[in-house]
Structure formats: structure tokens, C-alpha cells
Backbone bond lengths (Angstrom), bond angles and torsions (degrees), N, CA, C in turn:
res aa  C-N    CA-C-N  psi(-1)  N-CA   C-N-CA  omega(-1)  CA-C   N-CA-C  phi
1 Q - - - 1.454 - - 1.521 109.59 -
2 V 1.309 116.27 133.14 1.460 122.33 179.40 1.513 108.88 -115.85
3 Q 1.300 116.49 131.90 1.465 120.90 175.28 1.522 109.12 -109.33
4 L 1.320 115.24 135.85 1.454 121.99 -178.70 1.518 109.20 -120.53
5 V 1.323 116.35 133.25 1.461 121.03 179.96 1.523 108.87 -130.64
6 E 1.335 114.91 118.24 1.454 120.56 178.05 1.527 110.52 -89.30
7 S 1.310 115.49 151.68 1.463 121.29 174.65 1.529 109.03 -154.10
8 G 1.329 115.20 166.57 1.460 119.95 175.78 1.511 115.56 103.53
9 G 1.323 116.35 -3.30 1.454 118.31 178.79 1.521 111.40 -70.93
10 G 1.332 114.81 170.17 1.455 119.45 179.05 1.499 111.99 165.33
11 L 1.324 114.71 -165.29 1.458 122.40 -179.54 1.529 109.10 -104.13
12 V 1.314 116.20 131.17 1.458 120.86 -179.19 1.525 108.92 -143.97
13 Q 1.310 115.93 150.95 1.466 119.74 177.38 1.527 110.38 -79.23
14 A 1.308 114.85 154.87 1.467 120.12 176.54 1.528 109.72 -55.32
15 G 1.312 115.48 137.34 1.453 121.47 -176.90 1.512 113.39 92.47
16 G 1.315 116.65 -11.73 1.454 121.15 -178.73 1.516 112.82 -83.41
17 S 1.330 114.54 -173.21 1.459 121.78 -176.44 1.524 111.16 -132.94
18 L 1.309 114.64 153.23 1.462 122.86 172.27 1.513 107.73 -144.95
19 R 1.317 115.78 152.94 1.459 120.15 171.75 1.521 108.98 -124.22
20 L 1.315 114.69 119.93 1.454 121.04 176.28 1.523 109.66 -93.38
21 S 1.318 115.09 148.36 1.451 121.55 175.62 1.520 109.39 -122.10
22 C 1.308 115.35 150.38 1.463 121.79 174.70 1.522 106.65 -132.83
23 A 1.318 115.49 108.34 1.459 121.09 179.74 1.518 109.22 -94.50
24 A 1.317 115.54 132.87 1.458 120.88 -176.30 1.521 111.03 -118.13
25 S 1.318 115.41 144.17 1.459 120.55 172.30 1.521 108.40 -91.45
26 G 1.320 116.87 167.87 1.454 120.04 175.62 1.515 114.03 99.80
27 R 1.329 115.00 160.98 1.465 121.47 -173.10 1.511 113.64 -92.92
28 T 1.317 117.31 -11.37 1.459 119.72 -172.18 1.514 112.90 -109.04
29 F 1.318 116.33 21.75 1.467 120.29 -177.95 1.515 111.38 -52.92
30 S 1.325 116.91 -42.50 1.463 119.84 -173.69 1.526 112.80 -62.61
31 T 1.309 116.88 -21.77 1.465 119.32 -178.12 1.526 112.85 -89.41
32 Y 1.316 117.54 -9.91 1.460 121.00 -175.70 1.517 111.64 -86.02
33 T 1.308 115.65 141.25 1.460 119.21 161.70 1.525 107.22 -76.78
34 M 1.316 115.73 132.30 1.461 121.26 -178.52 1.524 109.44 -114.00
35 G 1.318 115.18 139.88 1.451 119.24 -177.62 1.521 112.88 -129.94
36 W 1.319 114.78 157.99 1.465 123.11 172.19 1.524 108.27 -118.32
37 F 1.310 115.26 134.25 1.453 122.72 174.50 1.524 107.49 -130.31
38 R 1.314 115.91 163.68 1.464 119.10 176.83 1.519 109.67 -144.42
39 Q 1.332 114.10 155.09 1.458 120.07 178.88 1.514 108.77 -137.48
40 A 1.319 115.12 116.86 1.458 121.89 176.56 1.529 109.20 -88.28
41 P 1.321 117.54 157.47 1.464 120.12 -179.88 1.521 111.81 -55.81
42 G 1.302 115.57 129.23 1.454 120.92 177.57 1.512 115.04 76.79
43 K 1.321 117.01 6.32 1.459 120.35 -178.33 1.522 110.49 -122.52
44 E 1.322 114.88 162.83 1.452 119.50 176.73 1.531 110.21 -77.16
45 R 1.301 114.67 156.72 1.456 119.45 176.45 1.528 109.53 -67.23
46 E 1.321 116.06 136.41 1.461 120.26 -175.97 1.514 111.36 -128.68
47 F 1.308 114.58 156.14 1.458 122.94 179.96 1.524 110.58 -72.76
48 V 1.328 115.64 137.61 1.458 121.60 175.33 1.516 110.04 -109.86
49 G 1.319 116.40 -50.58 1.450 120.44 179.67 1.512 110.40 -179.10
50 A 1.323 115.70 172.77 1.461 120.75 -179.25 1.522 109.14 -154.56
51 I 1.319 114.79 160.93 1.452 120.49 176.93 1.521 107.76 -136.76
52 T 1.334 116.25 132.58 1.455 120.32 -175.25 1.528 111.63 -74.45
53 G 1.322 115.35 169.40 1.455 121.60 -178.60 1.509 112.54 -87.34
54 I 1.312 115.81 -173.02 1.456 122.30 -168.32 1.522 112.15 -79.97
55 A 1.339 118.25 -4.59 1.452 120.01 177.19 1.520 110.66 -60.33
56 I 1.304 115.55 -28.39 1.465 120.77 171.96 1.515 106.63 -92.48
57 I 1.323 117.93 136.70 1.454 121.79 -174.77 1.518 111.68 -52.79
58 T 1.310 115.80 -48.01 1.453 120.27 176.80 1.514 108.29 -114.37
59 P 1.305 118.39 116.74 1.474 118.87 178.61 1.521 110.93 -54.66
60 Y 1.307 114.37 142.50 1.459 120.63 -177.58 1.510 109.40 -114.21
61 A 1.314 115.85 136.87 1.466 120.45 -178.16 1.520 111.08 -106.91
62 Y 1.310 115.24 138.77 1.463 123.57 174.30 1.525 108.09 -112.46
63 Y 1.332 116.29 150.36 1.453 120.78 179.58 1.519 111.01 -139.07
64 A 1.314 114.84 145.88 1.456 119.74 169.34 1.531 108.78 -69.04
65 D 1.315 115.99 149.50 1.465 119.57 -178.37 1.532 111.88 -58.61
66 S 1.312 116.65 -32.28 1.463 120.67 -175.88 1.528 113.42 -67.59
67 V 1.330 117.12 -18.17 1.474 119.64 -177.29 1.526 112.30 -120.25
68 K 1.315 116.73 -5.92 1.461 120.50 -176.92 1.521 110.33 -59.34
69 G 1.324 116.01 131.43 1.454 121.32 -178.91 1.517 113.81 90.06
70 R 1.333 116.86 -14.10 1.477 121.13 179.30 1.524 112.08 -113.21
71 F 1.314 116.39 -34.10 1.462 121.82 -177.25 1.524 109.69 -108.96
72 T 1.329 115.25 146.67 1.462 121.14 177.52 1.521 109.45 -134.68
73 I 1.314 115.64 129.78 1.460 121.50 178.04 1.520 108.39 -103.65
74 S 1.328 115.31 138.20 1.460 120.56 175.38 1.518 108.02 -144.55
75 R 1.320 114.91 169.49 1.459 119.05 179.13 1.523 109.37 -144.53
76 D 1.328 115.18 148.15 1.458 122.19 174.70 1.520 105.78 -122.28
77 N 1.315 116.23 98.81 1.461 119.90 -175.20 1.519 112.25 -66.75
78 A 1.318 117.45 -27.17 1.470 120.22 178.11 1.527 110.70 -67.16
79 K 1.316 116.18 -26.71 1.469 120.77 -179.41 1.522 112.31 -104.90
80 N 1.334 116.79 3.20 1.471 120.36 -177.83 1.528 111.05 52.40
81 T 1.309 116.35 43.69 1.456 120.35 -174.24 1.528 111.04 -136.02
82 M 1.312 114.57 139.72 1.460 122.41 173.40 1.520 108.10 -114.21
83 Y 1.319 115.30 149.54 1.461 120.12 -177.81 1.525 110.69 -126.08
84 L 1.318 114.22 152.87 1.465 121.06 171.51 1.521 107.06 -129.96
85 Q 1.325 115.97 105.29 1.454 121.07 176.09 1.521 108.45 -88.02
86 M 1.313 115.85 119.61 1.459 121.04 -176.02 1.529 109.16 -114.65
87 N 1.300 116.44 116.45 1.466 122.61 178.63 1.519 110.06 -115.57
88 S 1.316 115.10 164.22 1.471 121.32 178.41 1.523 110.88 49.05
89 L 1.291 116.04 48.65 1.462 120.92 -175.34 1.525 111.17 -65.36
90 K 1.324 114.33 146.52 1.461 122.44 -179.56 1.528 108.53 -121.64
91 P 1.323 116.74 156.19 1.479 118.70 177.37 1.528 112.27 -55.02
92 E 1.313 117.17 -32.44 1.473 119.20 179.98 1.529 113.20 -72.53
93 D 1.316 117.65 -5.01 1.462 120.47 172.88 1.529 111.48 -83.26
94 T 1.310 117.19 -5.55 1.457 120.60 178.68 1.517 110.79 -61.64
95 A 1.327 116.11 124.89 1.462 121.02 -176.40 1.518 108.87 -178.22
96 V 1.316 114.83 170.21 1.460 120.60 165.54 1.521 106.65 -88.51
97 Y 1.311 115.39 127.23 1.462 121.29 -177.95 1.527 109.78 -102.12
98 Y 1.325 114.74 130.67 1.455 122.14 -178.65 1.520 110.34 -117.97
99 C 1.317 115.83 141.25 1.455 118.37 168.66 1.521 108.31 -103.95
100 A 1.321 114.85 154.78 1.450 121.28 -176.64 1.526 109.60 -145.54
101 A 1.323 115.34 154.28 1.462 120.73 -179.14 1.516 110.55 -124.42
102 S 1.320 114.82 133.33 1.457 121.88 174.47 1.524 108.34 -110.97
103 T 1.313 116.23 137.82 1.466 119.60 -179.60 1.529 112.23 -73.76
104 H 1.308 117.57 -5.90 1.462 121.51 177.03 1.524 109.75 -86.56
105 S 1.320 116.47 129.68 1.462 120.68 -179.23 1.514 112.35 -77.51
106 S 1.303 115.71 -33.32 1.456 120.35 -174.08 1.515 109.21 -130.50
107 I 1.323 115.75 113.53 1.454 119.64 179.17 1.516 109.76 -136.14
108 S 1.300 115.07 161.42 1.461 120.63 -179.07 1.519 110.46 -79.68
109 Y 1.328 115.74 171.75 1.461 119.63 176.29 1.522 109.47 -60.07
110 Y 1.327 116.00 -44.01 1.467 119.42 -178.68 1.515 111.02 -58.67
111 Q 1.338 116.15 -45.70 1.456 119.74 179.81 1.526 111.38 -66.83
112 S 1.326 116.84 -38.40 1.464 119.61 -177.08 1.522 111.38 -67.23
113 S 1.319 117.32 -26.89 1.466 120.58 -178.94 1.522 113.13 -88.69
114 D 1.321 116.36 -3.82 1.459 122.23 -179.58 1.531 109.37 -93.86
115 Q 1.317 116.57 118.73 1.460 120.27 -177.53 1.528 111.88 -60.16
116 N 1.318 116.59 -26.73 1.467 120.52 -179.24 1.530 112.57 -69.87
117 S 1.329 117.02 -11.58 1.460 120.02 177.98 1.525 111.95 -77.30
118 Y 1.322 116.67 -12.39 1.459 121.36 -172.68 1.521 111.22 -105.81
119 T 1.322 114.79 136.59 1.460 121.08 -177.74 1.521 112.00 -96.54
120 Y 1.329 116.46 -36.10 1.460 120.71 -173.29 1.529 109.82 -118.54
121 W 1.334 114.84 142.96 1.461 121.34 -177.07 1.522 110.19 -135.14
122 G 1.336 114.79 146.30 1.456 120.02 171.89 1.515 111.20 -86.16
123 Q 1.318 116.01 179.53 1.458 121.92 -177.92 1.527 112.78 -86.23
124 G 1.303 116.71 -15.94 1.458 120.17 176.90 1.519 113.44 98.54
125 T 1.320 114.79 154.79 1.467 121.92 175.16 1.529 108.43 -137.14
126 Q 1.322 115.67 136.91 1.457 120.72 -174.58 1.526 110.92 -81.46
127 V 1.315 115.19 132.32 1.458 122.20 172.09 1.522 107.51 -120.64
128 T 1.314 116.37 123.90 1.457 121.54 179.11 1.521 108.96 -123.41
129 V 1.325 115.84 124.63 1.465 121.60 -179.79 1.516 107.94 -113.19
130 S 1.314 115.70 118.01 1.466 120.34 -179.00 1.525 110.27 -92.50
131 S 1.322 114.49 148.68 1.477 119.67 -178.35 1.517 111.53 -90.27
């Protein structure tokens, strides 16, 4: 069983930055593909980005087109933590952000963007971007 806890959400003005963290329990964090999803009020949960596990020599990050160039995903396997650095935030980035873990170390972009690829989910952290 893996537990995921997100932190770092809050209120920020448009153009600002936030860094979210996702702390994971368990010994096999480094082998998991980790993903970020978000859900805005009245909308379905959507893919933000993901980073593959250590089965690949250099973890590879995927991003949704809506955040590409503004958001960066990284991971620190020694700390069992994944990060989402969000820059140039827009009001449309307002949502609850969730982290998720897939037991697959290496997956395609299509698989990484599919919520069904993930077994474990955090409770979410609210990000609000004011205009």
C-alpha cells in the first residue's frame, strides 16, 4: 500500500509561481511512474503531467499541452517525493491538484495521461490563481 500526500497549494496571483510536493510512503517509490492531475470546479479531472520511474536511466517527463513550458515535474527518490513547479500561472490553472502513482516504471505518454494507469491517489491540494 502506498500513501500519497500533496502539499504546497494556495492562493497566488496570475503570473506567479507555486511548487507542489507529493510525498509518498513505501520502499518502491523510485520504480513508480508518478503523475499529476487536476480538477477544476464543474469539470472532469484532467492530466497535467507525469514522470517515469527509475527503470529508465533518466526519468522522462510528459506534459499536457496546456502546461507545457510553464510547469516542470521532478522527483527526488531519496526523499520519496515528487514536485510540480508551476510558473506563469493563469486563472484557468485553478483546480484541486492530485498526485498519483503507477506501479509501471516505464509508460507511454498515452498511458501516463490515462487515470486508469494509476493505482494510488492523494487527497489533493487546492491551487487558486487570481486575476
